[in-house]
C-alpha positions, 0 to 999 in steps of 0.5 A: 567312666572307669572311675564311675564303674569302679565306684559301684562295682561292689554293689553290682549283681554278678551278671552286671559285674560280668558286663562291667568287666567286658566294658573295661576290657574292650573300651571304645569298641563298646560304643559301636555296638547295639544293645543286643550286640553288646548283650550277646558278646558280653554274655548277659541279657538286655535287662542286665545292660539296662540295670547296669546303665541305671546303676551308673546314673544314666537314663538308658543305654543311649546316654551311657554310650554318649558319655562313654564316647565323650570320655574316650574322645576327650583328646587326653588319654589317661596315664595309668603308669606312675612316675618311675625312679628313672624318669627324666624331668620331661617325662615326669612333667608330661605324666603329671600334667596328662594325668591331671588334665585327663582327670579334670576332663573326666570329672567335667564330663560326668558332672551333674548340672543338678548337683551344682545347682543344688549345691549353689542354692544350699550354700547361698542360703546358708547362715554359716558354712563350715568346711571339714577335711582330713589330711590332704583334704584339710588343705583343700577345705582351707582353700575353698573356705578362703574363697567363701569368706571373701564373699562376706559369709560366716565361714571357717575351715577345720582339719582336726577331726576332734575339732570339726566333730565338736563343731559339727555337733554345735551347728544348727538349722540354716548352717551347712557343713561342707565335707571333702573326702575323695574316698568318702570312707573316712570314719571321722568324716562320716561321724561329722556328717552324722553329727551335723545332720543330727544338729539340724544342719545340712551336709554338702559332700565333695566325694566319690559317688556311691561312697558312705559319705555320699549316702549321708549327705543332703547334697553331693558333688561327685568327683570320681577319681581313683587314687591309692591313698595308702601308697601315693599322696593324692594329687589329681583328686585334690585338684578336682576338689579345688576346681569344684570348690571354685565352681561353687564359690563362683556360683554363690557369688553370682547368686548373692551378687547384690550383697557381695559386690560392694565387699569384694570391691573394697577388698580388691581396692585394699589389695591394690594399696598393698602392691608396689606401683610400676614394674616388678622391682629387683629384690633389694640387697638391703633394707636401705636399697628398697624402692623409693615408693616403699614406706621406710617403716615397711621396708623388707616386710618389717616395721622400722624401729628407727 
């Protein structure tokens, strides 16, 4: 909820910002208030509350309070304090795990079923899918593309802005460009989205709601995660995008089950052939000590020259 409010804060009217500030200060207590009570305490009108809820993407005050209650009652509090230099290993582990779990729960609670459905349908019908990401998001793009290429679909992932800009300009009708950006404000990503759509391709964005990239995309799957990428390496946004990529890949696999099942079975059988049978072996001290069931020509991962 906090991330969603921050995403639209700059576009709110002054009275709506005053209401947003009140909600941020008073947290869970807002859930117990009626609309007239909230209007009186925040010093705003009831229409202002209605507009505020609509700006956040909710149908009304009732839905806003329901989602707010789910966020507050999710069972895992947000950890706003970053890891300190004097933290013990156990403290570090706790903070990192808690922040990641809380972020995933927040993204899940705010996730739109329609967004997922539209994204799956768009990707399932695609002639070709290209995944673009800059920096940290480039690694995410590669991971998601790895899920999709196993479905037998023509896919590629690019993290070089010059390369994916050229590639976006060469796309055509029936192609889909999947752009991954937490901020949705990277100039290179916005350029790629513009070029892809000008070429007749569709754009699916994994990004922040209310971002410039979201406005350019045909379909969006929102992950409203606040991270200061100017200071800290993005962590939780990366995890949320990876999970959303898994959701889309699983949905497309089910949608195209008639055409992908046989290929997935062949790939799985090939992977089984490359694994050592039985219990996990102890790492051999030398190539000559490799397990007997490993062919001599492939011991220690190298082809034999003998």
